[in-house]
C-alpha positions in Angstrom: -127.0 -47.8 -286.4 -125.2 -48.2 -289.6 -126.6 -47.3 -292.9 -124.5 -50.1 -294.8 -125.9 -51.8 -297.6 -124.7 -55.2 -298.5 -124.8 -58.2 -300.0 -126.6 -60.9 -298.8 -126.0 -63.9 -299.5 -128.0 -67.0 -297.9 -126.8 -71.0 -296.4 -128.8 -73.4 -295.7 -126.2 -75.7 -295.4 -122.7 -76.5 -294.6 -122.1 -77.3 -297.8 -124.4 -74.8 -299.9 -121.7 -73.0 -297.5 -118.6 -74.5 -298.3 -119.8 -74.2 -302.1 -120.0 -70.5 -302.2 -116.3 -69.6 -299.7 -114.9 -71.4 -302.6 -116.7 -68.7 -305.2 -114.8 -66.3 -303.4 -111.6 -65.8 -304.8 -113.3 -64.9 -307.9 -113.5 -61.8 -305.4 -109.7 -61.4 -305.2 -107.9 -59.3 -307.4 -104.8 -59.1 -305.9 -102.7 -61.0 -303.4 -105.6 -60.8 -301.0 -106.2 -63.2 -297.7 -110.0 -63.1 -296.0 -110.5 -64.1 -292.5 -113.6 -64.2 -291.3 -116.1 -63.1 -288.3 -118.5 -64.9 -287.1 -121.6 -63.7 -285.2 -124.6 -65.7 -284.1 -126.9 -62.4 -283.4 -127.8 -60.5 -286.4 -125.8 -57.6 -284.9 -126.5 -53.8 -287.1 -122.9 -54.2 -287.1 -118.9 -55.4 -286.4 -118.2 -53.0 -284.0 -116.5 -54.4 -280.2 -118.3 -54.4 -277.8 -116.1 -52.1 -276.3 -117.1 -49.6 -278.8 -120.8 -50.7 -278.6 -120.9 -49.0 -275.0 -119.8 -45.5 -273.7 -118.2 -46.1 -271.0 -116.2 -49.0 -271.7 -115.1 -47.0 -274.3 -114.4 -43.9 -272.0 -112.5 -45.6 -269.4 -109.8 -48.0 -271.9 -107.3 -47.3 -270.0 -109.0 -48.4 -266.7 -110.6 -51.2 -267.6 -106.9 -53.4 -269.3 -104.5 -51.3 -265.8 -107.5 -53.0 -263.7 -106.8 -56.0 -265.4 -103.6 -56.2 -265.5 -103.7 -55.2 -261.8 -105.5 -57.9 -260.6 -104.8 -61.0 -262.1 -100.6 -60.0 -262.5 -99.7 -64.0 -263.5 -101.8 -64.4 -266.3 -99.5 -62.1 -268.1 -96.1 -64.0 -267.2 -95.6 -64.5 -271.1 -96.4 -61.7 -272.7 -93.8 -59.9 -274.7 -96.0 -57.1 -275.6 -98.7 -54.9 -274.6 -100.5 -56.2 -277.7 -100.3 -59.7 -276.4 -101.9 -58.3 -273.5 -104.9 -57.0 -275.2 -105.4 -59.8 -277.2 -104.6 -62.1 -273.1 -107.9 -59.9 -272.2 -109.7 -60.5 -275.1 -109.3 -64.0 -275.2 -111.0 -63.6 -271.1 -113.6 -62.0 -272.9 -112.3 -58.0 -271.1 -113.9 -55.6 -273.5 -111.6 -54.5 -275.6 -111.3 -53.0 -278.9 -109.8 -56.0 -280.4 -112.3 -57.4 -283.8 -112.3 -61.4 -283.3 -111.5 -63.0 -286.9 -110.8 -66.1 -288.5 -108.7 -67.4 -291.5 -110.7 -70.5 -291.4 -114.4 -70.8 -292.3 -115.8 -74.1 -290.8 -115.3 -71.9 -287.7 -116.3 -68.5 -288.7 -119.7 -70.4 -289.2 -119.8 -72.7 -286.1 -120.1 -69.3 -284.0 -122.5 -67.8 -286.5 -124.2 -71.1 -285.5 -123.3 -71.6 -281.5 -126.0 -71.5 -279.3 -125.6 -69.5 -276.9 -125.8 -70.2 -273.1 -128.4 -71.7 -272.5 -128.7 -70.0 -269.0 -128.5 -66.0 -270.0 -130.5 -65.8 -274.2 -132.7 -68.9 -274.9 -133.2 -67.3 -277.7 -130.5 -66.8 -279.9 -131.5 -70.1 -282.3 -134.6 -67.4 -283.0 -132.0 -65.0 -284.6 -130.1 -65.4 -288.4 -126.7 -65.6 -287.2 -123.7 -63.7 -290.4 -120.7 -63.8 -291.4 -118.4 -60.8 -292.7 -115.3 -61.5 -295.0 -112.8 -59.3 -294.9 -109.3 -58.8 -296.3 -105.8 -57.9 -296.1 -106.2 -55.3 -298.9 -108.5 -52.0 -298.4 -111.6 -50.1 -300.4 -111.2 -46.9 -301.9 -115.4 -47.0 -301.2 -115.5 -46.5 -296.9 -111.8 -45.0 -297.0 -113.1 -41.8 -298.8 -116.1 -42.2 -296.5 -113.9 -42.4 -294.0 -111.8 -39.2 -295.0 -115.6 -37.8 -296.2 -116.8 -37.4 -292.1 -114.1 -35.9 -291.5 -113.2 -33.7 -294.0 -110.1 -35.0 -294.8 -111.1 -35.8 -298.6 -107.6 -34.2 -300.2 -105.1 -36.6 -298.3 -107.1 -40.0 -300.7 -104.2 -40.0 -302.9 -101.7 -40.4 -300.0 -103.1 -43.8 -298.8 -102.8 -44.6 -302.8 -98.9 -46.1 -301.9 -99.8 -48.7 -299.8 -102.1 -50.1 -301.8 -100.8 -52.7 -303.3 -98.3 -54.2 -300.1 -100.1 -55.8 -297.3 -98.0 -55.3 -295.0 -100.0 -52.2 -294.1 -102.9 -53.6 -293.0 -101.6 -56.9 -292.5 -99.3 -56.9 -289.5 -96.8 -58.7 -287.1 -97.4 -58.5 -283.2 -94.1 -56.8 -282.6 -95.0 -54.6 -285.4 -94.0 -51.2 -284.8 -97.3 -49.6 -285.4 -99.3 -52.6 -283.6 -97.3 -51.1 -280.4 -97.7 -47.8 -281.0 -101.7 -48.3 -280.8 -101.9 -50.6 -277.7 -99.9 -48.5 -275.5 -102.0 -45.7 -276.6 -104.5 -48.0 -275.0 -103.3 -48.2 -271.5 -103.2 -44.1 -272.4 -105.6 -42.5 -269.5 -108.0 -40.7 -271.6 -106.9 -37.5 -271.6 -103.4 -38.2 -272.9 -105.0 -40.8 -275.5 -107.3 -37.4 -277.1 -104.2 -35.2 -276.7 -102.7 -37.4 -278.9 -105.8 -38.0 -281.0 -106.3 -34.0 -280.9 -102.5 -34.0 -282.5 -102.8 -36.0 -284.7 -106.5 -34.7 -286.4 -104.8 -31.1 -286.2 -101.8 -33.2 -288.6 -104.7 -34.5 -290.8 -106.3 -30.9 -291.6 -102.8 -30.0 -291.8 -102.0 -32.6 -295.1 -106.3 -32.0 -296.3 -104.9 -28.0 -296.7 -102.1 -29.5 -298.6 -103.2 -32.1 -300.7 -105.6 -29.4 -301.6 -102.3 -28.6 -305.0 -103.5 -31.0 -305.9 -100.4 -33.8 -305.3 -99.5 -35.9 -302.0 -96.6 -34.4 -300.0 -97.1 -37.0 -296.9 -95.0 -40.3 -297.8 -92.1 -38.1 -299.3 -91.5 -35.7 -296.4 -92.0 -39.1 -293.8 -89.1 -40.9 -296.2 -87.4 -38.2 -295.6 -88.5 -37.7 -291.5 -87.2 -40.9 -291.2 -84.5 -41.5 -293.4 -82.8 -38.7 -291.1 -82.4 -36.1 -294.3 -80.7 -32.9 -293.6 -83.7 -32.0 -296.1 -86.8 -33.0 -296.0 -89.1 -32.5 -298.4 -91.5 -29.9 -296.8 -94.4 -28.5 -298.2 -96.1 -25.5 -296.1 -95.2 -26.0 -292.8 -96.5 -29.7 -292.6 -92.8 -30.5 -291.0 -93.4 -28.1 -288.6 -97.1 -29.6 -287.9 -95.2 -33.1 -287.5 -92.9 -32.0 -285.1 -95.9 -30.4 -282.7 -97.3 -33.9 -282.6 -93.8 -35.6 -281.6 -92.8 -32.3 -278.4 -96.6 -32.6 -277.7 -96.9 -34.0 -273.5 -98.3 -36.9 -274.3 -96.8 -37.9 -277.0 -94.4 -38.0 -275.0 -95.4 -40.4 -272.4 -97.5 -42.3 -275.0 -93.5 -43.0 -275.9 -92.4 -43.5 -272.7 -94.9 -46.3 -272.3 -93.4 -48.1 -275.2 -89.9 -48.2 -273.8 -91.5 -48.6 -271.0 -93.1 -51.4 -272.6 -90.2 -52.9 -275.7 -87.0 -50.7 -274.8 -85.7 -49.5 -277.8 -88.5 -47.1 -279.7 -87.9 -44.6 -282.5 -89.8 -42.0 -281.7 -92.3 -41.8 -284.9 -95.6 -42.2 -285.6 -97.6 -41.8 -289.5 -99.9 -40.2 -288.3 -101.6 -42.3 -291.2 -101.6 -45.8 -290.2 -104.2 -44.6 -287.5 -106.6 -43.6 -289.7 -107.2 -47.3 -290.8 -107.8 -50.9 -289.5 -105.3 -54.0 -288.8 -105.3 -57.6 -288.8 -102.9 -58.4 -287.0 -101.6 -62.5 -286.2 -101.3 -63.0 -283.0 -98.9 -65.9 -281.4 -100.1 -69.1 -280.4 -100.5 -69.2 -276.6 -102.9 -71.4 -276.4 -105.0 -74.3 -278.2 -107.6 -72.3 -278.4 -106.0 -69.8 -281.0 -104.2 -72.2 -282.5 -107.8 -74.7 -283.1 -110.1 -71.4 -284.2 -107.1 -70.1 -286.2 -107.7 -67.0 -284.8 -106.7 -63.2 -286.0 -107.5 -59.8 -284.5 -108.7 -56.7 -286.0 -107.0 -53.7 -284.3 -109.8 -51.4 -284.3 -109.2 -48.1 -285.1 -108.8 -45.3 -282.6 -111.9 -42.2 -283.7 -111.0 -39.0 -282.2 -114.4 -37.7 -280.5 -114.1 -34.5 -281.6 -115.1 -33.5 -285.3 -114.1 -30.9 -287.7 -116.8 -29.3 -289.7 -116.0 -28.1 -293.4 -114.3 -25.0 -292.0 -112.0 -26.3 -290.4 -113.5 -26.1 -286.9 -113.8 -29.1 -283.9 -117.4 -30.2 -283.1 -118.0 -32.6 -280.8 -119.3 -36.2 -280.5 -121.9 -38.1 -279.5 -120.4 -42.1 -278.7 -124.0 -42.9 -282.2 -121.8 -40.6 -284.9 -118.5 -42.3 -282.6 -119.1 -45.7 -283.2 -120.8 -45.0 -287.1 -117.6 -43.7 -287.7 -115.6 -46.7 -286.3 -118.1 -48.7 -288.1 -116.9 -47.1 -292.2 -113.6 -47.7 -290.4 -113.7 -51.3 -289.7 -115.5 -51.3 -293.6 -112.2 -50.5 -295.1 -111.3 -53.6 -295.1 -114.5 -56.0 -295.5 -114.9 -58.0 -299.0 -117.5 -56.4 -301.7 -118.5 -58.1 -303.8 -117.7 -58.8 -307.7 -120.1 -56.8 -309.6 -121.1 -52.7 -310.9 -121.9 -51.4 -308.1 -119.6 -53.6 -305.1 -121.5 -53.6 -302.1 -119.8 -55.7 -298.6 -120.0 -59.0 -298.9 -122.0 -60.9 -296.2 -123.2 -64.9 -295.7 -126.2 -65.4 -293.7 -127.7 -68.5 -291.7 -131.7 -68.2 -291.2 -131.6 -69.0 -287.6 -134.4 -72.6 -288.8 -131.5 -73.5 -290.0 -128.6 -73.2 -287.2 -129.5 -76.1 -285.6 -129.4 -78.4 -288.6 -125.6 -77.1 -289.9 -124.7 -77.1 -286.2 -124.5 -81.0 -286.5 -123.3 -81.2 -290.3 -120.5 -79.4 -288.1 -120.2 -81.7 -285.5 -119.5 -85.0 -288.2 -117.0 -82.9 -289.7 -114.8 -82.2 -285.6 -115.9 -78.8 -285.3 -117.1 -79.2 -281.9 -117.9 -77.2 -279.1 -114.6 -79.1 -277.6 -112.8 -78.1 -280.6 -113.5 -74.5 -280.6 -113.1 -74.0 -276.3 -110.2 -76.9 -275.6 -110.7 -76.5 -272.0 -111.6 -78.6 -268.9 -115.2 -76.7 -268.6 -116.7 -76.5 -272.6 -115.2 -80.5 -272.9 -117.3 -82.1 -269.4 -120.3 -79.4 -270.7 -119.9 -81.5 -274.1 -120.1 -84.9 -272.6 -122.8 -83.8 -270.1 -125.1 -82.7 -273.1 -125.0 -86.4 -274.4 -126.5 -87.9 -271.4 
């Protein structure tokens, strides 16, 4: 599905992996953190299950609300909509969250993990993969994403946030994460109308930025500070105000205020374009042991923009492709003349031996999944 060319590094043992992970620091240019995603199959993408299934994606709000309705007691300790999404992900409900870890050994475990033998006996017959991510964006996939939408002129608007890791590394209590988590709960029609308004804002900004000069960062600062004379340009402020006052956006704000109470009704549309890495609350031992984090995968509107400014419906393949390109904005790139997203590949023939090596240092099934059923399963394997 995805045509990304990768810099694939083969891993043949635990010591080999530790050595290669240790070398990653030489790839970092700023105060970047590294996060890892391990997959025990050689998928062609790193999309969450929600995005890979068109029916799930079209019923995102129903999946969320049905689960809350059926198991309300699960969510007693949740403090906001992101907490609820994280808990649903924890219980295997398809969401737009992508599981990551800050512990490279945990990612390695997931890459060599044996799938449930009752449902998939051949997981050791395919290679595993580990994908490193960072909390600073790379301009190449960002540029590709903007080009997909014909919003190329807005690229410089993102430059002001390049050195600010808070743009991509968020707490579960941030306003931006609350906005996006609440948008996931909005019914499909309202969510699409909000995304349509956001796309119209991008179109206007793309036209304004053709000068060339950037305008939005200054204007948004004036909006936030309630300036009497905002630095407007070519009715950009009017387009933003229109987005903010539509009935669908008001319903989004209502959902947010219903969830957390106090909230200033302002959206920065540029924030919605890019992925975020979110550090969740430690709600159980499993998240603590796994050093778990989530990537909040951005919404891709199901209508694109043609070069002439008109809209065109996107099929599920194109939505997935554009979503993957946005996810790649936070992929760690190789340190070469032609940087490519880095990937560790674990050959299928090495999975069993690496599992044994991980067990020898305590990275076991019961460590990764510290609940009674997994502990029982690990004990039963010894007899």
